[in-house]
C-alpha positions as CSV (number, residue, x, y, z in Angstrom):
1,M,108.7,134.2,77.7
2,G,109.8,130.9,79.2
3,L,108.5,127.7,77.6
4,E,106.7,126.7,80.8
5,N,104.5,129.8,80.6
6,F,102.7,128.8,77.5
7,D,99.1,127.4,77.8
8,I,98.2,124.6,75.5
9,I,94.8,123.1,74.6
10,K,94.2,119.4,75.0
11,S,91.8,117.4,72.7
12,S,89.2,117.6,75.5
13,G,89.3,121.4,75.4
14,E,91.1,121.6,78.7
15,K,93.8,124.3,79.0
16,V,97.0,123.2,80.7
17,R,100.6,124.6,81.0
18,F,103.1,123.3,78.5
19,S,105.7,121.0,80.1
20,L,109.0,120.3,78.4
21,D,109.5,117.4,80.8
22,K,106.2,115.7,79.8
23,L,107.0,116.1,76.1
24,R,110.5,114.6,76.7
25,A,109.0,111.7,78.6
26,S,106.5,111.0,75.8
27,L,109.4,110.9,73.3
28,K,111.7,108.5,75.3
29,P,109.7,105.3,74.7
30,T,110.1,105.7,70.9
31,G,113.7,104.6,71.1
32,A,115.0,107.9,69.6
33,D,118.4,109.0,70.8
34,A,119.1,112.0,73.0
35,H,120.2,114.1,70.0
36,T,117.0,113.5,68.1
37,I,114.8,114.2,71.2
38,N,116.6,117.4,71.9
39,H,116.2,118.5,68.3
40,I,112.4,117.9,68.5
41,L,112.2,119.8,71.8
42,N,114.0,122.7,70.3
43,K,111.8,122.7,67.2
44,V,108.6,122.5,69.3
45,G,109.9,125.3,71.5
46,E,110.4,127.5,68.4
47,E,106.8,127.0,67.3
48,L,105.0,127.4,70.6
49,Y,102.4,130.1,71.0
50,Q,99.6,130.8,73.5
51,G,96.7,128.4,73.0
52,I,98.5,126.0,70.7
53,S,96.8,122.6,70.5
54,T,98.4,119.4,71.7
55,K,97.6,118.1,68.2
56,E,99.9,120.7,66.6
57,I,102.7,119.7,69.0
58,Y,102.1,116.0,68.3
59,N,102.1,116.6,64.5
60,T,105.5,118.4,64.7
61,A,107.1,115.7,66.8
62,F,105.6,112.9,64.7
63,A,106.9,114.4,61.5
64,L,110.4,114.8,62.8
65,L,110.4,111.2,64.3
66,K,109.2,109.8,61.0
67,K,112.0,111.7,59.1
68,E,114.5,110.0,61.4
69,K,113.1,106.4,61.5
70,S,109.6,105.3,60.7
71,H,109.3,102.9,63.7
72,F,110.1,105.8,66.1
73,A,107.0,107.6,64.7
74,S,105.0,104.3,65.0
75,K,105.7,104.0,68.7
76,Y,104.9,107.7,69.2
77,K,101.5,107.4,67.6
78,L,100.5,104.5,69.8
79,K,97.7,106.3,71.6
80,K,96.2,107.6,68.3
81,A,96.6,104.1,66.8
82,I,94.3,102.7,69.5
83,Y,91.6,105.1,68.5
84,E,92.0,104.1,64.9
85,L,91.0,100.5,65.8
86,G,87.4,101.8,65.6
87,P,84.7,102.8,64.8
88,T,83.4,99.5,66.4
89,G,84.8,98.1,69.6
90,F,85.4,94.6,68.3
91,P,89.0,95.1,67.1
92,F,89.8,96.6,70.5
93,E,88.3,93.5,72.2
94,R,90.6,91.3,70.1
95,F,93.5,93.6,70.9
96,V,92.9,93.3,74.7
97,S,92.5,89.5,74.2
98,A,95.9,89.4,72.4
99,I,97.6,91.3,75.2
100,L,96.3,88.8,77.8
101,K,97.4,85.8,75.6
102,Y,100.9,87.1,75.6
103,S,100.6,87.4,79.4
104,G,100.0,83.7,79.7
105,Y,96.2,83.6,79.5
106,K,94.0,81.4,77.3
107,T,91.2,83.7,76.0
108,Q,87.8,83.7,74.2
109,V,86.2,86.7,72.7
110,G,82.4,87.3,72.7
111,K,81.4,84.3,74.8
112,I,77.9,83.9,76.1
113,I,77.8,83.1,79.9
114,Q,74.7,82.3,81.9
115,G,74.2,84.4,85.0
116,Q,71.8,83.9,87.9
117,C,69.1,86.0,86.2
118,V,70.1,86.4,82.5
119,K,72.7,85.5,79.9
120,H,75.5,87.9,79.2
121,E,77.8,88.3,76.2
122,I,81.2,88.9,77.7
123,D,83.8,90.7,75.6
124,V,86.8,88.7,76.7
125,V,87.0,85.6,79.0
126,A,90.5,84.8,80.2
127,Y,91.7,81.5,81.9
128,K,95.0,81.0,83.9
129,N,96.0,78.7,86.7
130,N,92.5,77.3,87.1
131,K,91.0,80.8,87.5
132,T,88.7,82.6,85.2
133,T,88.5,86.4,84.6
134,I,85.8,88.2,82.7
135,I,86.7,91.4,81.0
136,E,84.5,94.1,79.5
137,C,86.1,96.5,77.0
138,K,84.9,100.1,76.7
139,F,86.2,101.6,73.5
140,H,85.7,105.3,72.7
141,S,86.6,106.7,69.3
142,D,86.1,110.2,70.7
143,R,89.1,111.3,72.7
144,G,87.0,113.6,74.8
145,L,84.9,110.8,76.3
146,N,85.9,109.3,79.7
147,C,84.4,106.3,81.5
148,N,82.3,107.6,84.4
149,V,81.1,105.7,87.5
150,K,78.1,104.3,85.6
151,V,80.4,102.0,83.6
152,P,81.9,100.0,86.6
153,L,78.5,100.1,88.3
154,Y,76.9,98.4,85.3
155,I,79.8,95.9,84.7
156,N,79.9,95.0,88.4
157,S,76.2,94.1,88.4
158,R,76.8,91.8,85.4
159,Y,79.9,90.3,87.0
160,Q,77.9,89.6,90.3
161,D,75.1,87.9,88.3
162,V,77.5,85.7,86.5
163,K,79.4,84.9,89.7
164,L,76.2,83.8,91.5
165,N,75.4,81.2,88.9
166,W,79.1,80.2,88.5
167,Q,79.4,79.4,92.2
168,K,76.3,77.2,92.1
169,N,77.5,75.2,89.0
170,T,79.3,72.1,90.2
171,K,80.5,71.4,86.7
172,K,82.7,74.4,86.6
173,T,86.4,73.4,86.7
174,T,87.8,76.9,87.4
175,Q,87.1,79.6,89.9
176,L,85.6,82.9,88.7
177,T,87.9,85.2,90.6
178,K,88.0,88.6,88.9
179,G,86.1,91.1,86.8
180,W,87.9,93.7,84.7
181,V,87.0,96.9,82.8
182,V,89.5,98.0,80.2
183,T,89.2,101.3,78.3
184,N,91.3,103.1,75.8
185,T,90.5,106.5,77.4
186,R,90.4,107.4,81.1
187,F,88.2,106.7,84.2
188,T,86.8,109.5,86.3
189,E,87.8,109.7,89.9
190,D,84.4,108.3,91.0
191,A,84.8,105.4,88.6
192,L,88.2,104.6,90.1
193,Q,86.9,104.9,93.6
194,Y,84.0,102.6,92.9
195,G,86.2,100.1,91.2
196,K,88.6,99.9,94.2
197,C,85.7,99.6,96.6
198,C,83.8,96.8,94.9
199,G,87.0,94.9,93.7
200,L,86.8,95.4,90.0
201,Q,90.1,95.7,88.3
202,L,90.2,98.8,86.1
203,M,92.7,99.4,83.3
204,S,92.9,102.5,81.1
205,W,95.5,104.1,78.9
206,S,97.5,105.3,81.9
207,Y,96.0,103.5,84.9
208,P,97.2,101.7,87.0
209,K,100.7,103.1,87.3
210,N,103.3,100.9,85.7
211,D,100.7,98.3,84.6
212,S,98.4,100.4,82.4
213,L,97.3,99.6,78.8
214,K,100.2,101.6,77.5
215,D,102.7,100.0,79.9
216,R,101.6,96.5,78.9
217,I,101.8,97.3,75.1
218,D,105.3,98.7,75.4
219,R,106.5,95.9,77.7
220,L,105.3,93.1,75.5
221,G,105.9,94.8,72.2
222,L,102.2,94.2,71.2
223,Y,101.5,97.1,68.9
224,P,98.3,97.4,66.9
225,I,98.5,97.2,63.2
226,T,97.2,100.8,63.1
227,V,100.6,102.2,64.4
228,S,102.2,101.5,61.0
229,T,103.3,104.7,59.2
230,L,103.7,102.9,55.9
231,L,100.4,101.1,55.6
232,T,97.5,103.1,54.1
233,N,94.2,103.4,56.0
234,R,92.5,101.1,53.4
235,E,95.2,98.5,54.0
236,K,94.8,98.7,57.8
237,Q,91.1,98.3,57.6
238,F,91.5,95.3,55.3
239,L,93.9,93.6,57.7
240,L,91.6,94.4,60.7
241,S,88.7,92.8,58.8
242,R,90.8,89.7,58.5
243,D,91.4,89.7,62.3
244,V,95.1,90.8,61.9
245,V,95.1,93.2,64.8
246,L,98.7,93.0,66.0
247,C,101.8,94.0,64.0
248,R,103.4,90.7,65.1
249,E,100.6,88.8,63.4
250,L,101.4,90.4,60.1
251,I,104.9,88.9,60.2
252,N,103.3,85.4,60.1
253,D,100.4,86.5,57.8
254,K,102.5,88.5,55.2
255,F,100.5,86.8,52.4
256,Y,97.8,89.4,53.1
257,L,100.2,92.0,51.7
258,D,100.4,90.0,48.5
259,H,96.6,89.9,48.4
260,L,96.5,93.7,48.7
261,G,98.9,94.0,45.7
262,V,101.7,95.5,47.7
263,S,105.0,95.6,45.7
264,E,108.0,93.5,47.0
265,V,110.0,96.7,47.7
266,R,107.2,98.2,49.7
267,K,106.4,94.9,51.5
268,D,110.1,94.7,52.6
269,K,109.9,98.2,54.0
270,I,106.6,97.5,55.9
271,L,107.9,94.2,57.4
272,N,111.2,95.9,58.3
273,E,109.3,98.7,60.1
274,I,107.2,96.1,62.0
275,M,110.2,93.9,63.0
276,Q,112.1,96.9,64.3
277,L,108.9,98.0,66.2
278,C,108.3,94.6,67.8
279,D,112.1,94.0,68.2
280,V,112.0,90.6,66.5
């Protein structure tokens, strides 16, 4: 039986046909060479069976990448690492804020803004070129959950309330020009259609094409601390609790590793992994 004839089960429970090209495409951004990628494809091909889960395929590829170089595996686990920012959405808000900072914005997290009718706590407020953007972050720790049309409907109503008051306030020195919704999962077709119609900018893991959350992370090298294959879960949670959300931040705040009692040998390995990952 050809490899393309196998059905695989996604985390949502959806059944799809296995695609060698899609698996190859998911491995390329890790930086692994062609020989390593072909070895992984061959190994996965040997282990395929009808109804295999995407998680099993991921685990095989991840283990082989980690055996080759740990930072290859770190890049490969990016999507999973975003989910590990939970269970609350606050680290995700800080993560989105950090991405915008590296794109030239000044940002504030959790700012209270007066609307025409009520006050609103905005997840991220971003300023650039005398323009203000307000961003709502929708974090899901459950991979099966998508953002349906109710999400942009609700966010747009808040945005319009803030905008009405903003336009009346003569003391405002910037224009409120955009409302965003950013999620770590996906938007339904209705949600995307409504976002386009009302002018909200929607960003998900894979949308919009070439400027999605994943694209921005890879382009800027802004990987969350949770991608590390060398830090334990306890250590990651400690760092997140100290507002160390990006791997890049740990390079400057390496004293936290001393606080955790990490040995010099292990600390060097962790920092080396992160510097290779962030290409610094």
